[in-house]
Every structure is written in structure tokens, then in C-alpha cells.
N, C-alpha and C positions, 0 to 999 in steps of 0.2 A: 297573488301573481296573475298577470294577464295571460290570455291564451297565446299571444305571440311570444312572450318571454318563456313560457313553458316549452313552446315549439323550438325556440332557439337553444334552450338548455338540453333538450333531447337530442337535437342535431349536433350540438357540441360534444355530448357524451358519445354518440355514435362515431363521430370523427376521431375522438380520442381512443376509442376501442379499436378502430381500424389501424390507427397509428401504432398502438400497442402490439396488435397482431403482426403487423409488418416488421416491427422491431424484433419481436420474438423469433419470427421465421428467419430473419436475417442473421440473428445470433446463432440459431441452431445450424444454419447452413455453414457458418464460419467454423463452428465446432466440428461438424462432419468433415469439412474440407481439411482442417488441421489433423483430424484423425487419419484420413486417407494418406496424407503427406507425412505422417509420423513426426509431427512437429511438437516441441515441448509445450507443456501447459495448454493442451489443446482446447479444453473447455473454458479457459479464461482468455488466452491470447487469440483464439479463433474468433469468438464472438466480438471481442474488442476490435480486431482488425476488420472483420466484415462490416460491422456497424459504422466504423470510421470511414471506410472506403465508400460504402453505399451513401452515407450522408454527404460526403464531398462530391461524389459523382452526380447523384440524383437531385441534390439541393432540396430534398424533401424534409419535412418536419417529422421527426420520430419522437416517440414517447416511451418512457420507462418509469414506473412509479418508484419513488424514493424508498417506499416500504419494502420493495423487492430487494433493493441494495442492502438495506438494514437487515432484512431476514437472511440474506446470503452471508453477510458478515457475522451474524450470530451463529450460524451453523459452522462456519470456518473457525471462529473463535472457540467454540465449544470443543470442536475436534482437536484443535491445537492444545487446549488445556489438558486433554486426556493423556498427553505424553509426559506430564510432570509426575515425578516420583520423589520420595524422600531423598534418594541419592542424587537426583538431578538438582533438587533444591539446595543441597549442600554444595554441590559443584558450582552452581550459579553464585551462591554466597561467597565462595572462595575466589570467584573471578570478577567480583564487583570492581576492584581496582583496575583490572584490564578493560572492563567495559568503559570506565571513565576515561582512561588514557586513549583508547581507540576512538571514542566519540569525539574527544577534544582534537585529536590529530585529524580526523575527517573534516571537522568544522574549519580548522585552521587551513587545511589544504584547499577547501572550498573558498575561503577568503582570498588565498593567494591566486586562485584561478579567476576570481571575480575582479581582482585588480588588473590583470592582463586583459580580460574581456572588456573591461571599461576603457582601457587605454586604446585597444584596437578597434572597438566599435563606436566609441563616443558616447555611450549611455552612461548615466551617472553612477557613482559608486553604490549608493543604497539599492538601486534596482539590480545592479550586477550581483551584489552580495545576496540579496533575497532570491535571486534567480538561480544561484549556484549552491546555496546551502542545502545539504543533503537531508531535507525534511520532507514531509508529505506535501503533495500538491495543494490540497485545500487549506492546510494549516499555514503554509508559507504565503499563499495569496491573501488570506485573512490578516496575517501578521504584517504584510506589506502595506496594508491600508493604515496601519498604526505608525509606520516608520516615516519620518519626514523625508521627502524627496524621492521616495520609491514609487515607481510607476507600476501599478498592479497589472496592467496589460502586458508589459514587458516581462514581469515576474511570472505571470501565468504562462506565457509562451515558453520561456526558458525552462520552467519547471516541467511543462508538458513534454518538451523534447528530452529532458533529462530522464523523466519517468519512462517514456517510451524506450529510450536507450537501455535503461536498467532492466526493465521487465522483459525485454527481448534478449539481451546479451547475457545476463546473469543466469537465467534458467538454461539457456543453451550451453554455456560453459559448465554449469553444474551437472547437467545430464550427460553430455557427450565428452567432456574433458576430464572431469574428476570422478564421476560415478561409473563404476565398472558394471553395474547391474542394469543400466538403462532405466526406463521409466518404472518397470516393475509394478504394473498396475494390477495384475491378477492375484498375487499372493495376499495383499492386504484386503482385497475384496472378500476372499473366502473367510479370513480371520474375522472381519467385521460382521459378516452375516451370522457366523457361529455365535459370536458374543451377544448379538441382539436377541437371539432366541432364548437366552437364559435370563433376560431382564424381566422382572416382575412389573405389574401395573403400578404397584405402590412405589417402587423405585423410580419409575418414569415420572409419576406425578410429583414426587418429592424433588427430583432433580429439576424438573420444569419450573416448579415454584421458586426454587432457589436461584436458578438462572434468571428468571424474569425479575425477581426482586433486586438482585445485584445489578443487573443491566439497567433497571429503572433508576436505581441510585446513581449509577455512573452517568446516565443522561441528565438526571436532576442536578447533579453537582458539576455538570459540564466538563467531564473528563475528556481528554483527547481520544478520538475514535471510540466512543463509549459502546457502540453496538458490537464491537469485537473484543474490547477489553473486558466488558462485563461477563459475557459467557466464558471467556478464557480464564478469568480469575475464578469463576464459579466452579468449572470443571476441574481446574488445577487444585483448588482447595479441597474439593470433595475427594479427588484421587489421592492426594497426599495424606488426607486424614483417614484413608482406608475404606471409604464408602464405595460400594460397587456402582460405578456409573455406567449406564448403557452406552454402547458404541452407536455410531450413526451408520445407516446403510449407505453403500457406495453411491447410490443414485442421488441421495441428498447432497453429497459432496459435489457431484457433477452439477446439480441444480444451483448450488451455492456459487460455484465458479462461473456458471453461465450468467446468473443474475449480476454478479460483480463485474464480469467482463463487459457485458452490455452497458452497464452504467458508466464504466470508465471510458468506453468508446464514445458514448454520447457527450461526456464531459470534456473531451478534447476538441479544442477549437484552434486549428492550425492557422487559418487565414484571418485571425483577429487583429493582426498587426500589419500595417501598410508596408513597412520595410522588413517583413519577416524573411525574405530571401537573403538579405544581408546578415541577419542575426542567426539564421538556421545553422550554417556551418560552424559558427563559434559555439552555439549551444550544443551541437552534436559532439564536437571535439571535447568540450568541457565535460560532458557526460561520460564520454569514453575515458578521459583522464581520471575522473573520480572513480570509475569502476576499476581502472588499472591500479590506482593507489590502494583501493580496498583489497585488491588481489595480493598486493605486496604485504599489507598488514595481516591478511588472513594466513599467509605463509608463515609469518612470524608467530601468529597465534597457534598455528598447527605444530610448530616446533616446540613452543613453550608448554602447551597443554596437550593432554592425550585426546585430542579431537581430530576427526578426519578433515581433510582439506575441503571437502564439500560443506561440512558443517561450519568450519571456520569462515569460509567465503560467504555463505548465506547469513552468518551472524553479522558480518561487517558490511556487506553489500548495501549501498544506499537506496534500497527499495522500500516499499511499504510493508508493513507487517502482514497483511493478507497475501500479497504476492510472494514474499519470501517464505512465509509459512506454508503455503500451498506447494511451492517448489521443494521445500524440505521434506514435506510429507511424500511427495512424488518420488524423490530419490532416496528415501529412507535415511535421511540425515537426522540429527538430534533436534527434533522439533522444539523441545522445551528450551534448549540452549539458544536456538535461533530466535525464538519468541522473546526470551529474556534480553538478549542483546538489542533486538529491534525495539522492544518496549523502553529500554533504558535510553536509547537515542531519541525516541519520540518525546519522552518526558524532559530530557535534557534540552532539546531544541525548542520545545514549547515553553519551558519555564526559566531556563538559564540564558539561552541565546538572546531572547527579546530584551532582557535587562541590559545585556552587554551592548546590543545594537542601539538601543535607545540612548544609552550613555555616550557611545562613540559619536553617533550622528547628531545628537543634541549638542554635544560639546563642539562639534565641527560648525554647527550653525552659529553658536555664540562667538567662535573665533572669527567667522566670516563677517559678522556684524561689527565686531570690534575693529577689524582691519578697515572696513568701509568707513567707519566713523573717523578714522585717522586721515 
């Protein structure tokens, strides 16, 4: 390497470090602000909001390593897996038919909304369908690139607005409308610290090796959201098998939420679409309608099964597994049940829905070509 190239590399690294520090300080400021305002999911939504607003106002380039996001997901996944027990596993097995029915109903309702959004806005059906399907943001954007006629830019925008609607509305309703105990942050913190003190070094090394091995396998075999599913399955299997798994200190949960919140805030690109102002109200209303439909289904689930309304709502709410899992942990809902329902929907949408969409839109293309030939 020449001297000039080395100088440029050092300068680039220093610039990247400054961008990282700026992003970190912005996220911490958002968390502190949400703490002072007593808002829900303060260390996830706070950094997300602060980074998003700062990015839009300042037009500056911010930086956050993907490894920090992956690490945050691993911590959250491991923490969620600790809530699994033999009883919860049996309860989940008994509710597999309900998971399938609820997931299908949510997808069908999303398709109905997509039809009306397409008629009112003029965007094509594939883009509307991919934009309203209650799946993960990144998964639906990747899937939209495989579906004929789908515009990934429109899909990204609609899924972004839907995601923002869900992760702000659902925690607020869960904490203030359904949960009588508020956020209840102090009690679990004491519990967690006490349990950490009794964990041996051998247990820690064993659990760490198992978590890393299963997570590596999940990444290797390209499982959906592998960095959260791997640790979740690891801790769930260990807990159900009776192995004493060490709990995480509360500060690590805060760091995990901070890392994930900052990453989500940087990934949101509101102004990526020229006519975003026209599409914004329809995307917002469709997101609210999907949340409302999830609320209706959760009430039915609450009546049929012995679960609280908070747990039922977080099971069906069309948010991501990390967001709904953190909310469930915050309001002391049944985290294992929420994780099971959310995981079932993730796998259903990633493996079943694409086959259905490719069949429908592929057939539609064939019909259009046959009509034109006539």
C-alpha cells in the first residue's frame, strides 16, 4: 500500500469512529428523554426516535455496526428463551391450531387491505400485498424482489410505516390499557441480579458454547432472523431440559435494546419515495387497521384460552419478535407464548406465503399474456 492510500484509510476510519460516537450519543439521549417522559420501551423506541429525527433534520451520515445489532438480538433472544418451561411447551403445543388459524386470518386481512390500498392509490397489487403483509421489514423487502411486479421501494416505505405504527401503538396499549402493573422495571432487576450471583463459571462457559454453536448453525442454514432464533432456541432447550441457565444482568438488556433501537432508526428511510406524502396516510391507516384486527383476534384468544389480554395481544400483534418480546418482558406477559406465536408467523410468512404469492402473481402474468395474444 502507498502512503496516500494508508492516509486515506486512517482518515476513513477516524471519520467512521466519529460517526459511530455521534450515533451512540444520539441513541443514549433518546433513551434518557423517553425515561424522563415515562414512555414505553424507552431504551428501544427512544434511540430509534432520536436517531431517526436527527438523521432527517441534520442530513448527516450516521454509522452503526451490524455486529452491534446482531449482538443485541442475541442477548434479547437468550433472555426470551429463559421463559420457556415444560408447562409452557405443552401449552404451546396445544395451541398450534390456533397459531395457524390466527396467522392465516392476519394474512388474509392484510390481503384485503392491500386490495383497497391498490384501488385508492393506483399502485399495483403485488406492491400493495407485499407492503401490507404483516411480516418483518427486511424479510418482506427481500421477498418483494422475487415477486413479479412488486416495487421494492414502495414495499419498503409501506412496511416501514406499518412497523413504526405497530412498535409505537402496541407497547403503549399493552402497558397503559391492558397491564395493571405499569412497566414494572424494578422487580425483575432484583430477581435477575440475584440469579446471576449463583451461576458458576462452568455453567457460563457451557451455555455460551451451546448458544454460539446453535446460532452459528442458524446463520449457516439461513434461518429467518438467525441471531435471535439461535439464542432463543438454545436457552429454551436448556431451560426445558432442566439445565441451570444463568440470567442476564439488567444492564445487558438495556444495552441490547439500545443497539437494536439505533439500528432500526438508521434503517428507516421515510423520504425514499417521491410521492410518499400521498402514500403515507394510506400506509398509516392500513397499519392501524391491522393492529385493530389483531386486537379483535386477541380478545377471542383471551376468551378461548387462559391467557391474559396483554399476552394474547402481543402474541397476535403484527410486530417483530424482538419488539414484541421486549414488550412482553416489560409488562410481565407470558414471553414464551408471545415468542411462540411470533415465531410461527415468521416461519409461515417466510415459507408458506411466498409460494402462494408466486403462484397467484405468476398465474396473473400468464392470463394477461393470453388476453393480449387474443
